[in-house]
Structure formats: structure tokens, C-alpha cells
C-alpha positions as CSV (number, residue, x, y, z in Angstrom):
1,M,-76.6,34.1,-31.7
2,M,-78.8,36.6,-29.8
3,K,-78.6,34.5,-26.6
4,R,-74.8,34.7,-26.8
5,V,-74.9,38.5,-27.1
6,L,-77.3,38.8,-24.2
7,L,-75.1,36.4,-22.1
8,F,-72.0,38.6,-22.8
9,V,-73.9,41.8,-21.8
10,V,-75.1,40.3,-18.6
11,L,-71.6,38.9,-17.7
12,G,-70.0,42.2,-18.6
13,G,-72.4,44.0,-16.3
14,L,-71.6,41.7,-13.4
15,A,-67.9,42.2,-13.9
16,L,-68.3,45.9,-13.6
17,A,-70.4,45.8,-10.4
18,P,-68.6,46.8,-7.1
19,K,-67.1,43.8,-5.2
20,A,-68.4,44.7,-1.8
21,Q,-69.8,48.0,-0.5
22,D,-71.8,48.6,2.6
23,Q,-75.4,49.8,2.2
24,S,-74.4,53.4,2.3
25,G,-71.6,53.0,-0.3
26,S,-69.1,54.6,2.0
27,S,-66.6,51.7,2.4
28,V,-65.1,49.3,0.0
29,E,-63.6,45.9,0.7
30,V,-60.0,45.6,-0.3
31,R,-59.6,42.0,-1.3
32,G,-56.2,40.4,-0.8
33,S,-55.0,43.3,1.3
34,Q,-53.2,42.8,4.6
35,I,-52.0,45.4,7.1
36,S,-48.4,44.8,8.2
37,I,-46.1,46.6,10.6
38,P,-43.0,48.0,9.0
39,S,-39.7,46.2,10.0
40,H,-38.3,49.6,11.1
41,A,-40.4,52.5,12.4
42,Y,-40.0,55.7,10.4
43,P,-38.3,58.2,12.7
44,M,-40.5,61.3,13.3
45,H,-39.9,64.3,15.5
46,V,-42.6,65.4,18.0
47,E,-43.2,68.5,15.9
48,D,-44.0,66.3,12.8
49,L,-46.4,64.2,14.9
50,M,-48.2,67.3,16.1
51,T,-49.2,68.1,12.5
52,Y,-51.3,64.9,12.4
53,E,-53.1,65.4,15.7
54,G,-56.8,66.1,15.5
55,T,-60.2,64.8,14.6
56,Y,-61.0,63.5,11.1
57,D,-64.3,62.6,9.5
58,L,-64.6,59.2,7.9
59,S,-66.6,58.4,4.8
60,N,-68.8,56.0,6.8
61,G,-70.0,58.8,9.0
62,D,-67.7,57.8,11.9
63,V,-64.9,60.0,13.4
64,M,-61.2,59.2,13.9
65,H,-59.3,60.9,16.6
66,L,-55.5,61.0,16.4
67,R,-53.6,62.1,19.5
68,R,-50.0,62.3,20.6
69,S,-48.5,61.4,23.9
70,G,-44.8,62.4,23.9
71,S,-43.4,60.7,20.8
72,R,-46.2,58.2,20.5
73,M,-49.3,58.4,18.4
74,Y,-52.7,56.9,19.1
75,A,-55.8,56.5,16.9
76,R,-59.4,56.0,18.1
77,I,-62.2,55.3,15.7
78,G,-65.7,56.2,17.1
79,N,-66.1,54.8,20.6
80,Q,-63.4,52.0,20.2
81,L,-60.4,51.8,22.4
82,A,-57.4,53.8,21.2
83,K,-54.7,51.9,19.2
84,K,-51.0,52.7,19.4
85,L,-49.6,53.6,16.1
86,V,-46.1,53.3,14.5
87,A,-45.0,55.6,11.7
88,A,-44.4,53.6,8.4
89,S,-43.4,56.7,6.5
90,Q,-43.7,60.5,6.7
91,N,-47.5,60.4,6.2
92,E,-48.5,56.8,7.0
93,F,-49.2,55.1,10.3
94,V,-49.9,51.5,11.2
95,A,-51.6,50.2,14.4
96,L,-49.4,47.7,16.3
97,D,-52.3,45.3,16.3
98,R,-52.4,45.5,12.5
99,K,-56.0,46.6,12.4
100,L,-55.5,50.1,11.0
101,R,-53.3,51.7,8.3
102,I,-53.7,55.5,8.0
103,T,-52.4,57.6,5.2
104,L,-52.7,61.4,5.5
105,N,-51.8,64.1,3.1
106,P,-51.9,67.9,3.5
107,D,-54.5,69.6,1.4
108,D,-54.5,73.1,-0.1
109,Y,-56.5,74.6,2.8
110,G,-54.2,73.7,5.7
111,G,-56.1,70.5,6.6
112,M,-55.5,66.8,5.9
113,N,-57.2,64.1,3.9
114,G,-56.3,60.6,3.0
115,E,-57.5,57.0,3.5
116,L,-57.9,54.5,6.3
117,L,-57.6,50.8,5.8
118,M,-59.3,49.0,8.7
119,V,-59.7,45.3,9.5
120,V,-63.3,44.6,10.5
121,P,-65.2,41.4,11.0
122,R,-67.2,40.4,8.0
123,S,-70.3,40.2,10.1
124,V,-70.0,43.9,10.8
125,A,-69.9,44.6,7.0
126,G,-72.7,42.1,6.4
127,T,-70.7,39.7,4.2
128,G,-70.3,36.6,6.4
129,G,-67.7,35.4,8.8
130,G,-64.0,36.1,9.2
131,D,-62.2,39.5,8.8
132,Q,-61.9,41.8,5.9
133,V,-60.0,45.0,5.1
134,V,-62.2,48.0,4.2
135,R,-61.0,51.4,2.8
136,L,-62.5,54.6,4.1
137,S,-61.9,58.2,3.0
138,V,-60.5,60.5,5.6
139,R,-61.3,64.2,5.6
């Protein structure tokens, strides 16, 4: 009887453990998640796009730069090449290569915060081969 109780305690503890976090605990793998491009881009005025331009801190210590060129938006993470974005909604953007999904919301202090879903190779995250989607906080 005591062995069964101990087994349930151990199994319960394993079930509550995080699925996949990097060593700093700043990103979480999003299992079963895919980044898709919307069938129709959400129409946004240049003035609306201007509110999202800027530099944002990511929870993994990296920096995301959003810039506008005319009516187009681009995102650059760290030293990577900039990716062209399409608006999926009023506050959500998706990279045309399906490697980024950015959601930004205005905060009470005139800034933005939200989340970034990013496709990265599992080897970068230290969990084997193939690609995975990770979630990072945006501030």
C-alpha cells in the first residue's frame, strides 16, 4: 500500500513539472502550436502601425526591434535578419516565413507588452533535432 502512495506522489510531481524550459526559465515550448499566416491581412493604417514601432525587451534577454517602412512592418530579433510581417488583427502580427507571431497590448504607462511565439531549432533550445515553437514575454 505504501509503495502505491509513493508511486502516485512521484507521478503527480512529474506531471506538474514544466514541459520544456531553457536553463534560465525565460522561454517555454508550446507543444502542438503552429504559426500560420492569416488568409486575409488585417487592414491597418500607417498611423496604427506607428504605435507598434520600437524596441522591446524579451524574457530571454534578447531584444526585438519593430520598424515600419511605408505600410509594411518588419521585426528583427537580436542580430537576425529582419522579417516582413503581416497584420493578423489590430494587435497581432505574423512573419511571412511563419517563424514569428507577435501579440502586443498597450499597458497603463503608454508602453506595450505581450508575447512572442517564435519557431527555433530544437538544437538551439537544447532539446534535440527539428523545430519547436517557444513563447517569450515582450516588454
